[in-house]
PDB file of the backbone (N, CA, C, O) and the ligand in Angstrom, with CONECT records:
HET     ZN  A 101       1
ATOM      1  N   MET A   1     -38.278  45.891-160.507  1.00  0.00           N
ATOM      2  CA  MET A   1     -36.977  46.078-159.849  1.00  0.00           C
ATOM      3  C   MET A   1     -36.121  44.823-160.026  1.00  0.00           C
ATOM      4  O   MET A   1     -36.585  43.702-159.817  1.00  0.00           O
ATOM      5  N   GLU A   2     -34.919  45.028-160.397  1.00  0.00           N
ATOM      6  CA  GLU A   2     -33.997  43.908-160.553  1.00  0.00           C
ATOM      7  C   GLU A   2     -33.527  43.436-159.180  1.00  0.00           C
ATOM      8  O   GLU A   2     -33.222  44.236-158.295  1.00  0.00           O
ATOM      9  N   GLU A   3     -33.478  42.138-159.031  1.00  0.00           N
ATOM     10  CA  GLU A   3     -33.028  41.597-157.743  1.00  0.00           C
ATOM     11  C   GLU A   3     -31.506  41.710-157.646  1.00  0.00           C
ATOM     12  O   GLU A   3     -30.779  41.334-158.565  1.00  0.00           O
ATOM     13  N   THR A   4     -31.058  42.218-156.548  1.00  0.00           N
ATOM     14  CA  THR A   4     -29.622  42.386-156.363  1.00  0.00           C
ATOM     15  C   THR A   4     -29.117  41.366-155.355  1.00  0.00           C
ATOM     16  O   THR A   4     -29.895  40.584-154.807  1.00  0.00           O
ATOM     17  N   THR A   5     -27.844  41.377-155.120  1.00  0.00           N
ATOM     18  CA  THR A   5     -27.280  40.477-154.121  1.00  0.00           C
ATOM     19  C   THR A   5     -27.409  41.072-152.719  1.00  0.00           C
ATOM     20  O   THR A   5     -26.917  40.513-151.739  1.00  0.00           O
ATOM     21  N   ASP A   6     -28.080  42.211-152.653  1.00  0.00           N
ATOM     22  CA  ASP A   6     -28.272  42.849-151.355  1.00  0.00           C
ATOM     23  C   ASP A   6     -29.022  41.904-150.425  1.00  0.00           C
ATOM     24  O   ASP A   6     -30.039  41.325-150.806  1.00  0.00           O
ATOM     25  N   ILE A   7     -28.527  41.753-149.231  1.00  0.00           N
ATOM     26  CA  ILE A   7     -29.074  40.779-148.307  1.00  0.00           C
ATOM     27  C   ILE A   7     -29.695  41.486-147.119  1.00  0.00           C
ATOM     28  O   ILE A   7     -29.109  42.398-146.536  1.00  0.00           O
ATOM     29  N   ASN A   8     -30.879  41.051-146.778  1.00  0.00           N
ATOM     30  CA  ASN A   8     -31.546  41.615-145.615  1.00  0.00           C
ATOM     31  C   ASN A   8     -30.981  40.988-144.349  1.00  0.00           C
ATOM     32  O   ASN A   8     -31.369  39.886-143.961  1.00  0.00           O
ATOM     33  N   ARG A   9     -30.073  41.691-143.719  1.00  0.00           N
ATOM     34  CA  ARG A   9     -29.387  41.118-142.561  1.00  0.00           C
ATOM     35  C   ARG A   9     -30.289  41.015-141.329  1.00  0.00           C
ATOM     36  O   ARG A   9     -29.936  40.374-140.339  1.00  0.00           O
ATOM     37  N   GLU A  10     -31.436  41.642-141.405  1.00  0.00           N
ATOM     38  CA  GLU A  10     -32.373  41.488-140.292  1.00  0.00           C
ATOM     39  C   GLU A  10     -32.931  40.068-140.248  1.00  0.00           C
ATOM     40  O   GLU A  10     -33.411  39.611-139.211  1.00  0.00           O
ATOM     41  N   LEU A  11     -32.864  39.378-141.382  1.00  0.00           N
ATOM     42  CA  LEU A  11     -33.360  38.005-141.437  1.00  0.00           C
ATOM     43  C   LEU A  11     -32.279  37.014-141.034  1.00  0.00           C
ATOM     44  O   LEU A  11     -32.517  35.806-141.016  1.00  0.00           O
ATOM     45  N   MET A  12     -31.106  37.511-140.714  1.00  0.00           N
ATOM     46  CA  MET A  12     -30.003  36.627-140.404  1.00  0.00           C
ATOM     47  C   MET A  12     -30.209  35.901-139.081  1.00  0.00           C
ATOM     48  O   MET A  12     -30.661  36.474-138.090  1.00  0.00           O
ATOM     49  N   LEU A  13     -29.862  34.625-139.104  1.00  0.00           N
ATOM     50  CA  LEU A  13     -29.931  33.816-137.895  1.00  0.00           C
ATOM     51  C   LEU A  13     -28.540  33.682-137.309  1.00  0.00           C
ATOM     52  O   LEU A  13     -27.540  33.786-138.019  1.00  0.00           O
ATOM     53  N   ASP A  14     -28.489  33.454-136.037  1.00  0.00           N
ATOM     54  CA  ASP A  14     -27.236  33.040-135.430  1.00  0.00           C
ATOM     55  C   ASP A  14     -26.892  31.653-135.968  1.00  0.00           C
ATOM     56  O   ASP A  14     -27.769  30.800-136.103  1.00  0.00           O
ATOM     57  N   ALA A  15     -25.622  31.435-136.271  1.00  0.00           N
ATOM     58  CA  ALA A  15     -25.224  30.143-136.822  1.00  0.00           C
ATOM     59  C   ALA A  15     -25.593  29.004-135.878  1.00  0.00           C
ATOM     60  O   ALA A  15     -25.888  27.889-136.310  1.00  0.00           O
ATOM     61  N   ASN A  16     -25.569  29.303-134.590  1.00  0.00           N
ATOM     62  CA  ASN A  16     -25.913  28.264-133.610  1.00  0.00           C
ATOM     63  C   ASN A  16     -27.365  27.831-133.725  1.00  0.00           C
ATOM     64  O   ASN A  16     -27.727  26.723-133.331  1.00  0.00           O
ATOM     65  N   ALA A  17     -28.189  28.710-134.265  1.00  0.00           N
ATOM     66  CA  ALA A  17     -29.601  28.386-134.423  1.00  0.00           C
ATOM     67  C   ALA A  17     -29.790  27.252-135.423  1.00  0.00           C
ATOM     68  O   ALA A  17     -30.766  26.507-135.344  1.00  0.00           O
ATOM     69  N   THR A  18     -28.863  27.120-136.357  1.00  0.00           N
ATOM     70  CA  THR A  18     -28.958  26.055-137.350  1.00  0.00           C
ATOM     71  C   THR A  18     -28.174  24.820-136.943  1.00  0.00           C
ATOM     72  O   THR A  18     -28.293  23.771-137.577  1.00  0.00           O
ATOM     73  N   ALA A  19     -27.371  24.937-135.887  1.00  0.00           N
ATOM     74  CA  ALA A  19     -26.519  23.816-135.475  1.00  0.00           C
ATOM     75  C   ALA A  19     -27.340  22.587-135.128  1.00  0.00           C
ATOM     76  O   ALA A  19     -26.969  21.468-135.482  1.00  0.00           O
ATOM     77  N   GLY A  20     -28.450  22.789-134.439  1.00  0.00           N
ATOM     78  CA  GLY A  20     -29.293  21.676-134.032  1.00  0.00           C
ATOM     79  C   GLY A  20     -29.895  20.955-135.223  1.00  0.00           C
ATOM     80  O   GLY A  20     -29.989  19.728-135.242  1.00  0.00           O
ATOM     81  N   LEU A  21     -30.297  21.728-136.210  1.00  0.00           N
ATOM     82  CA  LEU A  21     -30.886  21.137-137.412  1.00  0.00           C
ATOM     83  C   LEU A  21     -29.832  20.353-138.194  1.00  0.00           C
ATOM     84  O   LEU A  21     -30.101  19.256-138.683  1.00  0.00           O
ATOM     85  N   LEU A  22     -28.648  20.917-138.306  1.00  0.00           N
ATOM     86  CA  LEU A  22     -27.567  20.217-139.014  1.00  0.00           C
ATOM     87  C   LEU A  22     -27.211  18.915-138.306  1.00  0.00           C
ATOM     88  O   LEU A  22     -26.926  17.901-138.943  1.00  0.00           O
ATOM     89  N   TYR A  23     -27.232  18.965-136.987  1.00  0.00           N
ATOM     90  CA  TYR A  23     -26.950  17.753-136.211  1.00  0.00           C
ATOM     91  C   TYR A  23     -28.003  16.686-136.498  1.00  0.00           C
ATOM     92  O   TYR A  23     -27.703  15.497-136.612  1.00  0.00           O
ATOM     93  N   GLU A  24     -29.245  17.151-136.611  1.00  0.00           N
ATOM     94  CA  GLU A  24     -30.358  16.241-136.882  1.00  0.00           C
ATOM     95  C   GLU A  24     -30.175  15.563-138.247  1.00  0.00           C
ATOM     96  O   GLU A  24     -30.461  14.376-138.398  1.00  0.00           O
ATOM     97  N   ILE A  25     -29.704  16.312-139.218  1.00  0.00           N
ATOM     98  CA  ILE A  25     -29.552  15.785-140.575  1.00  0.00           C
ATOM     99  C   ILE A  25     -28.350  14.844-140.666  1.00  0.00           C
ATOM    100  O   ILE A  25     -28.462  13.739-141.196  1.00  0.00           O
ATOM    101  N   PHE A  26     -27.213  15.279-140.153  1.00  0.00           N
ATOM    102  CA  PHE A  26     -25.963  14.548-140.382  1.00  0.00           C
ATOM    103  C   PHE A  26     -25.598  13.603-139.246  1.00  0.00           C
ATOM    104  O   PHE A  26     -24.797  12.686-139.427  1.00  0.00           O
ATOM    105  N   GLY A  27     -26.193  13.830-138.063  1.00  0.00           N
ATOM    106  CA  GLY A  27     -25.901  12.961-136.939  1.00  0.00           C
ATOM    107  C   GLY A  27     -24.554  13.237-136.296  1.00  0.00           C
ATOM    108  O   GLY A  27     -24.119  12.502-135.410  1.00  0.00           O
ATOM    109  N   VAL A  28     -23.902  14.289-136.740  1.00  0.00           N
ATOM    110  CA  VAL A  28     -22.647  14.715-136.134  1.00  0.00           C
ATOM    111  C   VAL A  28     -22.657  16.236-136.009  1.00  0.00           C
ATOM    112  O   VAL A  28     -23.405  16.932-136.697  1.00  0.00           O
ATOM    113  N   GLU A  29     -21.821  16.722-135.129  1.00  0.00           N
ATOM    114  CA  GLU A  29     -21.694  18.165-134.958  1.00  0.00           C
ATOM    115  C   GLU A  29     -21.043  18.755-136.217  1.00  0.00           C
ATOM    116  O   GLU A  29     -19.938  18.363-136.593  1.00  0.00           O
ATOM    117  N   MET A  30     -21.740  19.702-136.866  1.00  0.00           N
ATOM    118  CA  MET A  30     -21.269  20.192-138.167  1.00  0.00           C
ATOM    119  C   MET A  30     -20.692  21.604-138.141  1.00  0.00           C
ATOM    120  O   MET A  30     -20.037  22.020-139.096  1.00  0.00           O
ATOM    121  N   THR A  31     -20.925  22.340-137.067  1.00  0.00           N
ATOM    122  CA  THR A  31     -20.574  23.759-137.119  1.00  0.00           C
ATOM    123  C   THR A  31     -19.075  23.998-137.284  1.00  0.00           C
ATOM    124  O   THR A  31     -18.668  25.011-137.851  1.00  0.00           O
ATOM    125  N   ALA A  32     -18.258  23.074-136.794  1.00  0.00           N
ATOM    126  CA  ALA A  32     -16.802  23.252-136.907  1.00  0.00           C
ATOM    127  C   ALA A  32     -16.242  22.570-138.151  1.00  0.00           C
ATOM    128  O   ALA A  32     -15.038  22.620-138.402  1.00  0.00           O
ATOM    129  N   SER A  33     -17.120  21.931-138.932  1.00  0.00           N
ATOM    130  CA  SER A  33     -16.663  21.241-140.130  1.00  0.00           C
ATOM    131  C   SER A  33     -16.302  22.231-141.225  1.00  0.00           C
ATOM    132  O   SER A  33     -16.988  23.235-141.416  1.00  0.00           O
ATOM    133  N   PRO A  34     -15.206  21.940-141.953  1.00  0.00           N
ATOM    134  CA  PRO A  34     -14.821  22.839-143.034  1.00  0.00           C
ATOM    135  C   PRO A  34     -15.679  22.606-144.278  1.00  0.00           C
ATOM    136  O   PRO A  34     -16.169  21.501-144.507  1.00  0.00           O
ATOM    137  N   THR A  35     -15.848  23.631-145.053  1.00  0.00           N
ATOM    138  CA  THR A  35     -16.498  23.516-146.354  1.00  0.00           C
ATOM    139  C   THR A  35     -15.889  24.575-147.263  1.00  0.00           C
ATOM    140  O   THR A  35     -15.202  25.491-146.812  1.00  0.00           O
ATOM    141  N   GLU A  36     -16.160  24.423-148.557  1.00  0.00           N
ATOM    142  CA  GLU A  36     -15.592  25.369-149.524  1.00  0.00           C
ATOM    143  C   GLU A  36     -16.694  25.861-150.451  1.00  0.00           C
ATOM    144  O   GLU A  36     -17.494  25.075-150.956  1.00  0.00           O
ATOM    145  N   CYS A  37     -16.724  27.155-150.664  1.00  0.00           N
ATOM    146  CA  CYS A  37     -17.738  27.776-151.507  1.00  0.00           C
ATOM    147  C   CYS A  37     -17.449  27.503-152.977  1.00  0.00           C
ATOM    148  O   CYS A  37     -16.335  27.733-153.448  1.00  0.00           O
ATOM    149  N   VAL A  38     -18.462  27.006-153.711  1.00  0.00           N
ATOM    150  CA  VAL A  38     -18.317  26.746-155.146  1.00  0.00           C
ATOM    151  C   VAL A  38     -18.061  28.049-155.900  1.00  0.00           C
ATOM    152  O   VAL A  38     -17.313  28.076-156.877  1.00  0.00           O
ATOM    153  N   HIS A  39     -18.678  29.105-155.446  1.00  0.00           N
ATOM    154  CA  HIS A  39     -18.704  30.351-156.201  1.00  0.00           C
ATOM    155  C   HIS A  39     -17.379  31.098-156.142  1.00  0.00           C
ATOM    156  O   HIS A  39     -16.916  31.624-157.154  1.00  0.00           O
ATOM    157  N   CYS A  40     -16.763  31.150-154.956  1.00  0.00           N
ATOM    158  CA  CYS A  40     -15.557  31.980-154.826  1.00  0.00           C
ATOM    159  C   CYS A  40     -14.371  31.220-154.254  1.00  0.00           C
ATOM    160  O   CYS A  40     -13.272  31.768-154.170  1.00  0.00           O
ATOM    161  N   GLY A  41     -14.576  29.953-153.855  1.00  0.00           N
ATOM    162  CA  GLY A  41     -13.459  29.172-153.339  1.00  0.00           C
ATOM    163  C   GLY A  41     -13.105  29.462-151.899  1.00  0.00           C
ATOM    164  O   GLY A  41     -12.119  28.938-151.381  1.00  0.00           O
ATOM    165  N   ASN A  42     -13.897  30.288-151.250  1.00  0.00           N
ATOM    166  CA  ASN A  42     -13.643  30.604-149.853  1.00  0.00           C
ATOM    167  C   ASN A  42     -13.828  29.359-148.978  1.00  0.00           C
ATOM    168  O   ASN A  42     -14.844  28.669-149.068  1.00  0.00           O
ATOM    169  N   GLU A  43     -12.841  29.087-148.141  1.00  0.00           N
ATOM    170  CA  GLU A  43     -12.936  27.945-147.240  1.00  0.00           C
ATOM    171  C   GLU A  43     -13.180  28.433-145.823  1.00  0.00           C
ATOM    172  O   GLU A  43     -12.591  29.416-145.375  1.00  0.00           O
ATOM    173  N   GLY A  44     -14.052  27.733-145.136  1.00  0.00           N
ATOM    174  CA  GLY A  44     -14.340  28.120-143.767  1.00  0.00           C
ATOM    175  C   GLY A  44     -15.195  27.076-143.096  1.00  0.00           C
ATOM    176  O   GLY A  44     -15.556  26.059-143.690  1.00  0.00           O
ATOM    177  N   GLU A  45     -15.512  27.348-141.839  1.00  0.00           N
ATOM    178  CA  GLU A  45     -16.356  26.420-141.097  1.00  0.00           C
ATOM    179  C   GLU A  45     -17.819  26.666-141.432  1.00  0.00           C
ATOM    180  O   GLU A  45     -18.229  27.785-141.742  1.00  0.00           O
ATOM    181  N   ILE A  46     -18.594  25.589-141.360  1.00  0.00           N
ATOM    182  CA  ILE A  46     -20.028  25.717-141.623  1.00  0.00           C
ATOM    183  C   ILE A  46     -20.655  26.712-140.657  1.00  0.00           C
ATOM    184  O   ILE A  46     -21.560  27.460-141.023  1.00  0.00           O
ATOM    185  N   GLY A  47     -20.167  26.715-139.423  1.00  0.00           N
ATOM    186  CA  GLY A  47     -20.681  27.653-138.434  1.00  0.00           C
ATOM    187  C   GLY A  47     -20.400  29.103-138.780  1.00  0.00           C
ATOM    188  O   GLY A  47     -21.006  30.014-138.216  1.00  0.00           O
ATOM    189  N   GLY A  48     -19.467  29.315-139.720  1.00  0.00           N
ATOM    190  CA  GLY A  48     -19.142  30.681-140.123  1.00  0.00           C
ATOM    191  C   GLY A  48     -19.965  31.186-141.290  1.00  0.00           C
ATOM    192  O   GLY A  48     -19.841  32.344-141.690  1.00  0.00           O
ATOM    193  N   LEU A  49     -20.814  30.312-141.843  1.00  0.00           N
ATOM    194  CA  LEU A  49     -21.678  30.732-142.943  1.00  0.00           C
ATOM    195  C   LEU A  49     -22.775  31.646-142.416  1.00  0.00           C
ATOM    196  O   LEU A  49     -23.124  31.607-141.236  1.00  0.00           O
ATOM    197  N   LEU A  50     -23.305  32.460-143.300  1.00  0.00           N
ATOM    198  CA  LEU A  50     -24.391  33.354-142.919  1.00  0.00           C
ATOM    199  C   LEU A  50     -25.704  32.610-143.090  1.00  0.00           C
ATOM    200  O   LEU A  50     -26.020  32.134-144.180  1.00  0.00           O
ATOM    201  N   ALA A  51     -26.468  32.512-142.008  1.00  0.00           N
ATOM    202  CA  ALA A  51     -27.708  31.739-142.036  1.00  0.00           C
ATOM    203  C   ALA A  51     -28.919  32.666-142.114  1.00  0.00           C
ATOM    204  O   ALA A  51     -29.039  33.628-141.356  1.00  0.00           O
ATOM    205  N   PHE A  52     -29.801  32.353-143.041  1.00  0.00           N
ATOM    206  CA  PHE A  52     -31.003  33.160-143.224  1.00  0.00           C
ATOM    207  C   PHE A  52     -32.227  32.276-143.273  1.00  0.00           C
ATOM    208  O   PHE A  52     -32.167  31.134-143.730  1.00  0.00           O
ATOM    209  N   THR A  53     -33.339  32.809-142.798  1.00  0.00           N
ATOM    210  CA  THR A  53     -34.618  32.159-143.045  1.00  0.00           C
ATOM    211  C   THR A  53     -35.416  33.093-143.926  1.00  0.00           C
ATOM    212  O   THR A  53     -35.952  34.097-143.457  1.00  0.00           O
ATOM    213  N   GLN A  54     -35.493  32.769-145.171  1.00  0.00           N
ATOM    214  CA  GLN A  54     -36.310  33.554-146.101  1.00  0.00           C
ATOM    215  C   GLN A  54     -37.024  32.559-146.994  1.00  0.00           C
ATOM    216  O   GLN A  54     -36.398  31.719-147.640  1.00  0.00           O
ATOM    217  N   GLY A  55     -38.334  32.666-147.022  1.00  0.00           N
ATOM    218  CA  GLY A  55     -39.097  31.647-147.716  1.00  0.00           C
ATOM    219  C   GLY A  55     -39.021  30.371-146.917  1.00  0.00           C
ATOM    220  O   GLY A  55     -38.672  30.387-145.737  1.00  0.00           O
ATOM    221  N   PRO A  56     -39.353  29.249-147.565  1.00  0.00           N
ATOM    222  CA  PRO A  56     -39.330  27.986-146.826  1.00  0.00           C
ATOM    223  C   PRO A  56     -37.910  27.530-146.585  1.00  0.00           C
ATOM    224  O   PRO A  56     -37.106  27.471-147.516  1.00  0.00           O
ATOM    225  N   GLY A  57     -37.600  27.212-145.365  1.00  0.00           N
ATOM    226  CA  GLY A  57     -36.308  26.621-145.084  1.00  0.00           C
ATOM    227  C   GLY A  57     -35.255  27.612-144.647  1.00  0.00           C
ATOM    228  O   GLY A  57     -35.515  28.797-144.436  1.00  0.00           O
ATOM    229  N   ILE A  58     -34.048  27.073-144.522  1.00  0.00           N
ATOM    230  CA  ILE A  58     -32.910  27.846-144.059  1.00  0.00           C
ATOM    231  C   ILE A  58     -31.887  27.922-145.178  1.00  0.00           C
ATOM    232  O   ILE A  58     -31.602  26.926-145.842  1.00  0.00           O
ATOM    233  N   VAL A  59     -31.341  29.103-145.380  1.00  0.00           N
ATOM    234  CA  VAL A  59     -30.332  29.299-146.410  1.00  0.00           C
ATOM    235  C   VAL A  59     -29.029  29.693-145.736  1.00  0.00           C
ATOM    236  O   VAL A  59     -28.990  30.642-144.953  1.00  0.00           O
ATOM    237  N   LEU A  60     -27.953  28.958-146.044  1.00  0.00           N
ATOM    238  CA  LEU A  60     -26.634  29.293-145.527  1.00  0.00           C
ATOM    239  C   LEU A  60     -25.805  29.882-146.665  1.00  0.00           C
ATOM    240  O   LEU A  60     -25.588  29.240-147.693  1.00  0.00           O
ATOM    241  N   ARG A  61     -25.352  31.107-146.460  1.00  0.00           N
ATOM    242  CA  ARG A  61     -24.615  31.811-147.509  1.00  0.00           C
ATOM    243  C   ARG A  61     -23.143  31.983-147.140  1.00  0.00           C
ATOM    244  O   ARG A  61     -22.773  32.028-145.967  1.00  0.00           O
ATOM    245  N   CYS A  62     -22.326  32.077-148.172  1.00  0.00           N
ATOM    246  CA  CYS A  62     -20.894  32.298-148.016  1.00  0.00           C
ATOM    247  C   CYS A  62     -20.654  33.642-147.341  1.00  0.00           C
ATOM    248  O   CYS A  62     -21.272  34.645-147.696  1.00  0.00           O
ATOM    249  N   SER A  63     -19.750  33.653-146.364  1.00  0.00           N
ATOM    250  CA  SER A  63     -19.476  34.907-145.661  1.00  0.00           C
ATOM    251  C   SER A  63     -18.615  35.844-146.506  1.00  0.00           C
ATOM    252  O   SER A  63     -18.494  37.030-146.198  1.00  0.00           O
ATOM    253  N   ALA A  64     -18.017  35.306-147.576  1.00  0.00           N
ATOM    254  CA  ALA A  64     -17.162  36.131-148.431  1.00  0.00           C
ATOM    255  C   ALA A  64     -17.939  36.714-149.610  1.00  0.00           C
ATOM    256  O   ALA A  64     -17.931  37.926-149.821  1.00  0.00           O
ATOM    257  N   CYS A  65     -18.616  35.848-150.385  1.00  0.00           N
ATOM    258  CA  CYS A  65     -19.297  36.325-151.596  1.00  0.00           C
ATOM    259  C   CYS A  65     -20.811  36.374-151.438  1.00  0.00           C
ATOM    260  O   CYS A  65     -21.501  36.894-152.315  1.00  0.00           O
ATOM    261  N   GLU A  66     -21.336  35.849-150.349  1.00  0.00           N
ATOM    262  CA  GLU A  66     -22.762  35.887-150.022  1.00  0.00           C
ATOM    263  C   GLU A  66     -23.633  35.073-150.957  1.00  0.00           C
ATOM    264  O   GLU A  66     -24.856  35.204-150.927  1.00  0.00           O
ATOM    265  N   ASN A  67     -23.027  34.228-151.795  1.00  0.00           N
ATOM    266  CA  ASN A  67     -23.827  33.304-152.585  1.00  0.00           C
ATOM    267  C   ASN A  67     -24.296  32.141-151.709  1.00  0.00           C
ATOM    268  O   ASN A  67     -23.741  31.886-150.640  1.00  0.00           O
ATOM    269  N   VAL A  68     -25.329  31.442-152.184  1.00  0.00           N
ATOM    270  CA  VAL A  68     -25.897  30.343-151.404  1.00  0.00           C
ATOM    271  C   VAL A  68     -24.964  29.142-151.430  1.00  0.00           C
ATOM    272  O   VAL A  68     -24.546  28.695-152.499  1.00  0.00           O
ATOM    273  N   VAL A  69     -24.640  28.621-150.252  1.00  0.00           N
ATOM    274  CA  VAL A  69     -23.820  27.416-150.139  1.00  0.00           C
ATOM    275  C   VAL A  69     -24.713  26.210-149.845  1.00  0.00           C
ATOM    276  O   VAL A  69     -24.632  25.192-150.532  1.00  0.00           O
ATOM    277  N   LEU A  70     -25.553  26.325-148.835  1.00  0.00           N
ATOM    278  CA  LEU A  70     -26.454  25.236-148.460  1.00  0.00           C
ATOM    279  C   LEU A  70     -27.875  25.766-148.309  1.00  0.00           C
ATOM    280  O   LEU A  70     -28.105  26.901-147.891  1.00  0.00           O
ATOM    281  N   ARG A  71     -28.816  24.896-148.666  1.00  0.00           N
ATOM    282  CA  ARG A  71     -30.218  25.243-148.473  1.00  0.00           C
ATOM    283  C   ARG A  71     -30.888  24.028-147.852  1.00  0.00           C
ATOM    284  O   ARG A  71     -30.730  22.906-148.332  1.00  0.00           O
ATOM    285  N   ILE A  72     -31.640  24.262-146.777  1.00  0.00           N
ATOM    286  CA  ILE A  72     -32.302  23.164-146.067  1.00  0.00           C
ATOM    287  C   ILE A  72     -33.793  23.474-145.979  1.00  0.00           C
ATOM    288  O   ILE A  72     -34.198  24.519-145.470  1.00  0.00           O
ATOM    289  N   VAL A  73     -34.587  22.556-146.477  1.00  0.00           N
ATOM    290  CA  VAL A  73     -36.032  22.715-146.413  1.00  0.00           C
ATOM    291  C   VAL A  73     -36.615  21.517-145.683  1.00  0.00           C
ATOM    292  O   VAL A  73     -36.301  20.368-145.994  1.00  0.00           O
ATOM    293  N   GLN A  74     -37.464  21.801-144.714  1.00  0.00           N
ATOM    294  CA  GLN A  74     -38.094  20.725-143.953  1.00  0.00           C
ATOM    295  C   GLN A  74     -39.573  20.616-144.308  1.00  0.00           C
ATOM    296  O   GLN A  74     -40.283  21.620-144.367  1.00  0.00           O
ATOM    297  N   THR A  75     -40.024  19.402-144.541  1.00  0.00           N
ATOM    298  CA  THR A  75     -41.443  19.135-144.704  1.00  0.00           C
ATOM    299  C   THR A  75     -41.829  18.157-143.609  1.00  0.00           C
ATOM    300  O   THR A  75     -40.948  17.630-142.930  1.00  0.00           O
ATOM    301  N   PRO A  76     -43.104  17.898-143.417  1.00  0.00           N
ATOM    302  CA  PRO A  76     -43.488  16.921-142.374  1.00  0.00           C
ATOM    303  C   PRO A  76     -42.894  15.545-142.626  1.00  0.00           C
ATOM    304  O   PRO A  76     -42.680  14.782-141.683  1.00  0.00           O
ATOM    305  N   GLU A  77     -42.627  15.219-143.881  1.00  0.00           N
ATOM    306  CA  GLU A  77     -42.149  13.871-144.203  1.00  0.00           C
ATOM    307  C   GLU A  77     -40.637  13.771-144.325  1.00  0.00           C
ATOM    308  O   GLU A  77     -40.078  12.689-144.140  1.00  0.00           O
ATOM    309  N   ALA A  78     -39.964  14.870-144.630  1.00  0.00           N
ATOM    310  CA  ALA A  78     -38.550  14.753-144.977  1.00  0.00           C
ATOM    311  C   ALA A  78     -37.825  16.072-144.810  1.00  0.00           C
ATOM    312  O   ALA A  78     -38.431  17.131-144.647  1.00  0.00           O
ATOM    313  N   ILE A  79     -36.505  15.970-144.857  1.00  0.00           N
ATOM    314  CA  ILE A  79     -35.650  17.148-144.881  1.00  0.00           C
ATOM    315  C   ILE A  79     -34.926  17.155-146.223  1.00  0.00           C
ATOM    316  O   ILE A  79     -34.297  16.164-146.594  1.00  0.00           O
ATOM    317  N   TYR A  80     -35.009  18.253-146.944  1.00  0.00           N
ATOM    318  CA  TYR A  80     -34.330  18.390-148.233  1.00  0.00           C
ATOM    319  C   TYR A  80     -33.068  19.211-148.038  1.00  0.00           C
ATOM    320  O   TYR A  80     -33.092  20.284-147.436  1.00  0.00           O
ATOM    321  N   LEU A  81     -31.961  18.684-148.559  1.00  0.00           N
ATOM    322  CA  LEU A  81     -30.681  19.380-148.454  1.00  0.00           C
ATOM    323  C   LEU A  81     -30.150  19.678-149.853  1.00  0.00           C
ATOM    324  O   LEU A  81     -29.879  18.771-150.640  1.00  0.00           O
ATOM    325  N   ASP A  82     -30.010  20.950-150.139  1.00  0.00           N
ATOM    326  CA  ASP A  82     -29.447  21.391-151.411  1.00  0.00           C
ATOM    327  C   ASP A  82     -28.054  21.920-151.120  1.00  0.00           C
ATOM    328  O   ASP A  82     -27.891  22.984-150.523  1.00  0.00           O
ATOM    329  N   ALA A  83     -27.038  21.154-151.553  1.00  0.00           N
ATOM    330  CA  ALA A  83     -25.652  21.518-151.246  1.00  0.00           C
ATOM    331  C   ALA A  83     -24.889  21.906-152.507  1.00  0.00           C
ATOM    332  O   ALA A  83     -23.671  21.745-152.580  1.00  0.00           O
ATOM    333  N   ARG A  84     -25.615  22.419-153.498  1.00  0.00           N
ATOM    334  CA  ARG A  84     -24.981  22.775-154.770  1.00  0.00           C
ATOM    335  C   ARG A  84     -23.887  23.824-154.635  1.00  0.00           C
ATOM    336  O   ARG A  84     -22.975  23.897-155.459  1.00  0.00           O
ATOM    337  N   GLY A  85     -23.988  24.635-153.587  1.00  0.00           N
ATOM    338  CA  GLY A  85     -23.041  25.731-153.453  1.00  0.00           C
ATOM    339  C   GLY A  85     -21.772  25.362-152.696  1.00  0.00           C
ATOM    340  O   GLY A  85     -20.890  26.195-152.489  1.00  0.00           O
ATOM    341  N   ALA A  86     -21.695  24.082-152.281  1.00  0.00           N
ATOM    342  CA  ALA A  86     -20.519  23.646-151.527  1.00  0.00           C
ATOM    343  C   ALA A  86     -19.674  22.709-152.374  1.00  0.00           C
ATOM    344  O   ALA A  86     -20.202  21.770-152.969  1.00  0.00           O
ATOM    345  N   VAL A  87     -18.373  22.947-152.437  1.00  0.00           N
ATOM    346  CA  VAL A  87     -17.473  22.035-153.137  1.00  0.00           C
ATOM    347  C   VAL A  87     -17.503  20.675-152.444  1.00  0.00           C
ATOM    348  O   VAL A  87     -17.500  19.630-153.095  1.00  0.00           O
ATOM    349  N   TYR A  88     -17.531  20.710-151.102  1.00  0.00           N
ATOM    350  CA  TYR A  88     -17.622  19.487-150.336  1.00  0.00           C
ATOM    351  C   TYR A  88     -18.186  19.798-148.953  1.00  0.00           C
ATOM    352  O   TYR A  88     -18.192  20.942-148.498  1.00  0.00           O
ATOM    353  N   LEU A  89     -18.655  18.741-148.306  1.00  0.00           N
ATOM    354  CA  LEU A  89     -19.011  18.787-146.894  1.00  0.00           C
ATOM    355  C   LEU A  89     -18.190  17.715-146.203  1.00  0.00           C
ATOM    356  O   LEU A  89     -18.019  16.622-146.744  1.00  0.00           O
ATOM    357  N   ARG A  90     -17.690  18.004-145.039  1.00  0.00           N
ATOM    358  CA  ARG A  90     -16.860  17.036-144.325  1.00  0.00           C
ATOM    359  C   ARG A  90     -17.585  16.559-143.080  1.00  0.00           C
ATOM    360  O   ARG A  90     -17.961  17.355-142.220  1.00  0.00           O
ATOM    361  N   LEU A  91     -17.779  15.240-142.993  1.00  0.00           N
ATOM    362  CA  LEU A  91     -18.430  14.662-141.818  1.00  0.00           C
ATOM    363  C   LEU A  91     -17.401  13.899-141.005  1.00  0.00           C
ATOM    364  O   LEU A  91     -16.788  12.943-141.480  1.00  0.00           O
ATOM    365  N   GLU A  92     -17.228  14.342-139.775  1.00  0.00           N
ATOM    366  CA  GLU A  92     -16.274  13.694-138.872  1.00  0.00           C
ATOM    367  C   GLU A  92     -16.725  12.282-138.556  1.00  0.00           C
ATOM    368  O   GLU A  92     -17.901  12.054-138.274  1.00  0.00           O
ATOM    369  N   ARG A  93     -15.805  11.332-138.601  1.00  0.00           N
ATOM    370  CA  ARG A  93     -16.135   9.960-138.217  1.00  0.00           C
ATOM    371  C   ARG A  93     -16.292   9.837-136.716  1.00  0.00           C
ATOM    372  O   ARG A  93     -16.571   8.750-136.212  1.00  0.00           O
TER     373      ARG A  93
HETATM  374 ZN    ZN A 101     -18.181  32.365-151.701  1.00  0.00          ZN2+
END
């Protein structure tokens, strides 16, 4: 079977569920921070991304095109952040 962009919404997390983890990584409140999707150019708040837990870690997808914007994987030693899908991340001073 070919993998489609169909998303299992039952695996969806509330965006607030990831807020604590993002705070842990960046040290600032991130849910209201703007970001832009590499894939479709959609701009929005990080809190508006679709959050999923599938496989190891948390995947945040664009609410417009559903492509991956951010991926966060935690190990006992470190937190890995894959932000390839974001044009930028904005951290409030
Ligand atoms: Zn997009």
